[in-house]
N, C-alpha and C positions, 0 to 999 in steps of 0.2 A: 504494500500500500504506500502511496506517495504521501510525503509529509509536506506538501506544498503550503506556503504561508497564506494566511488569510489576507484578503484585500485591505483590511483595516489594521493589520499588524497583530491580530490576536492569535493565540495558540492554535495549531492545526486540529482538525476534528478527531484525528486518530487517538488523542489522549482520552477521549470519552469512552473508547472501547475498553480501556483498562481501569476507569474510575468506577468504583462500586457505589451503589446507593442513588444513582440518578433515576428519578421517577420518569415514567412515560410522558407525563405532562411537560416536564422541563426539557426533556430530550426533543420533544416536538417543537418547543419554542426555539431551542438551540439550532435545530435544522432550518426552521423558518427564517431566522435572522441571518443564518449563513447564506441561504439562497438569495435573500434580499441584498446582502453585501456583494455577492457575486454578480447579481443583475446590475446593480448600480456601478460596480467597477467596470462592467462590460459596456456601460452606456446605453443600456436597453430600458425603455420605458415599460411600465406595467401594461400599457395598452398593447405594445408590440409583443410582449411576452404572452399576453392572453391570446393574441391572434395565432401565434405559433403553437400554443398549447391547445387551441380550439376550445377556449372557455371564456368566461367573463372576467373582467378586471377585478370584480369582487372576489372571485375564487383565488386569484393571485394574491390579493390582500390577505385572505384568510390563511392561505398556505404560509405566507411570510410572517404572519403574526402568531403562528403556531396554533391556529384554531381548527385546522383540518388535518387529518392524517395524510401522509404522502404515499402515493402509489409509485411502484417502481417505474412504470412507463412514464409518468410525469417527471420523475427525477431524471431519468435518462434524457428526455427531451430538453429539460431546463438546463442541465449541465452541458449538453452539446451546444445549446444556444449561447451559454455564457463562457464557452471555451474552458470548461473545467471538468472535462470528461475523466481526467485522472482521479477525481474524487468519487467516482461512481460507486466503487466497491465499499468504501467507508460510509458514504451517505446511505446507501441501501441497507447496510448492516445496522446502522443506527436507527433507520426508519423501521426496520423489523422489530428492533428492541422497543421502540416507542409505541408499538402496537400491543406489547405485552400488558396484560391487566395489572394495575396496581393492587396492593394487598387489600385496599379498602373496597374495591369493586365487588368483592364476593358478598357484600352485605345487601346489595340490591337497592332499587330505587325507593322502596318503602322506608328504608333506613337512611340512605344517603342519596338525595335527589341529584339529578344530573348537573344542575347548576352549582351544587356544592362539591361535586366530585372533582371539578377542576381546581377548586380552592385547596382541597386536601393535597392534591398532587403538587401544586405550587408551593404550599407550605412545607411539604416534605423536602423540597429541594432548595429552600431559601437559606440565606445566611443571616438575614436580619428580619425579624417580625416586629413591626410597631403597630400597636392597636390601642384604640380608645373605645371603652365600653360604657354605656349609659344605663343599662338595665341589669345585667348579670355579670358575675365573675367570668372572665374569658374561659372558653372551653379548655384550653391548655393548662389552666390553673385550677380546675374544679376537682373537688374530692368525689369519690364514687357516690357518696350519699347525696351530695349537692346535685351531681349530674342526674341521679335518679329522680330527684324532685323536679328538676327542670324538664326532663324527658316526659315525666308523667303529666306535666301541665301543658303538654303540647297538643297538637291536633289529633284527638281521639286515637291515640296509638294503642295497639294491643300490648298485652304484657310481654309477649315475645319481642315485639318491636322496641319496646322500652329497654329491655335487657340488651338487645343488639346495639341500640343507640349508645348506651352507656359503655358497652364493651368496646365499641369503635372509638369513642371519645378517649377512653383510657389508653387504647393502643396508640392514638395520635400523640398522646403526651410523652410517649417513649422517646420521641425525637429530641426532647429537651435534655435527656440524660445520656445520649449516645456520645461516642468519642469526639466527633466534630459537630457538636450541637450548635444550632443557630442561636443568635442573641435574641431574647424576647424582651421587649420594652413595652410594658403595659401601663396605661393611664386609666384609672377607674374614676367615674363620676362619684361624688359623695354618697348619693342615695343607694349605690350598690351595696355599701357596707351596712346600711340601715334596713334593707329589705330582707326579712327573715325567711328566705327560701328554705322550705323543708322543716321549718320550726327552729326553735332556739338552740337545741343540741346540735342539729346539722350545721347551722350557721356558725356556731362556736368552733366546730371542727374545721369548717372552711376558712375561718379567719386564722386559726392556728396554722393551717396549711399554707396560707399566703405568707405568713411570717417565715416559715421554714423555707419556702421556695425563694423568697426574696434574698436569702443569704447565698444562693448559688451564684457563682461568678458570671454566668451567662444570662441572668435574669434581673431585670430592673423593674420594680413596681412602684408606681406613684398614685396617690389619691388626690383628687382636686380638693382644694380648701373648701370648707363649708360655705363660705361667702361667695364662691365663684359660681357664675351662672353660665353653664356650657349648653347652648342650644344646638342640637344636632342629633345625628344618628351614629350608630357604631361604625367605625371605619378601621380597616386593616391595610397597612402598607407592607408589601413584601419586597425584599431586595435580594438580588442574586449577584454573586461575584464571578460567575462563570460566563465566558464568551460575550461579555458586554450586554447581557440581557437588560432590558429596561426595568425600572421599578413597576410593580403592579399594585394598583389600589383595588381593594375588594369592598363593595358596598352591598350589604344584604338587606332585603325587605321580606315581608312575610311569605311571598310566593315566588321568590327568585333572587337573583343577584346581578350586579353590574360589575364588570371588570374594566378598569381603565389602565392604559399603558402609554398614552401620549405624554411626553415630558411636561407640556403646559398644563395638563390636567393633574398628573401625579405631583407636580411641583407645588400646586396650591394645597394639596392635602398634606404634603410633607411640612409645609410652613405652618399649617393648622396644628399638626401634631407637635411641632416645635413650640408653638405658643401655649398649648395645653400643658406641656412639660414644664414650662417656665411658671405658669400659674399654679401648678400643683405643688403639694408638699414634696420635699426632697425624698429620696429613698430612705434615708435614715429617719426623717420626720414621719414618713409613712409607717415604718415599722413601729415607731413609738405610738402612733395613732391606732394601729392595728392591735397593739397590746392593750390599749385603753378600751377599745371596743370589746376585746375578748374578756377583759375583767368585768365589763358591764353585762355581758352575756352569761358569764359564769356565776 
């Protein structure tokens, strides 16, 4: 396999064949952005590429944004067009790996809807997770008891679906303790600590768990000051250090989610998260406040 350089000076794709832990979601994004870099380096417009491929410009956009799986025929056509046929073997192998199901996909749509499936895959491959939560403790920081209470309060889930939802949530949390764990930076709105999800005992256990998790080197937890008024919805920003992938902002609503990756969009949310972190109690002050809340609950 050739180790030809990337048009933008990034490491060659071959390195991803040897790197473990890359999720299908992230691999699809890596390939999409690689194809866009090759197209732009060849001076070919999306319109001309779509004509050669016999498809719409919208499909080219979806492929380059990692929103659609790549077929071997399309890969061959695009690489020939871009003068990068030497990458065919590597790209096809990574495309095959990108089609392998992630561990979370075995739970099915009743437990993990399609619009959330992508988020889990992106989160698994991220290096930094920044999140602001206004209603609940973030899923990555929930105790099993708290997670059960949240799942039971959802949309008419069966007992088996509740069990599976909690099991999957706890499995997702394992990424925070792996060897190369991502950094999690969570800002919680003040009412999150006051809302007794699952009752007093469950909430006490959850607060104690937040104190424990806040001491890990890759986790930073902050709580907004009581006098801060943060009007908005939950937001999560994911950052990747591999292959120059853009930040992705995840915005969830009751029946779906929105994914943003344009710099002008994600930049605004990054600044918003920066402002919230400045307004919030520091991590040390947050631990002190969590201990106070625990005493009140105990």
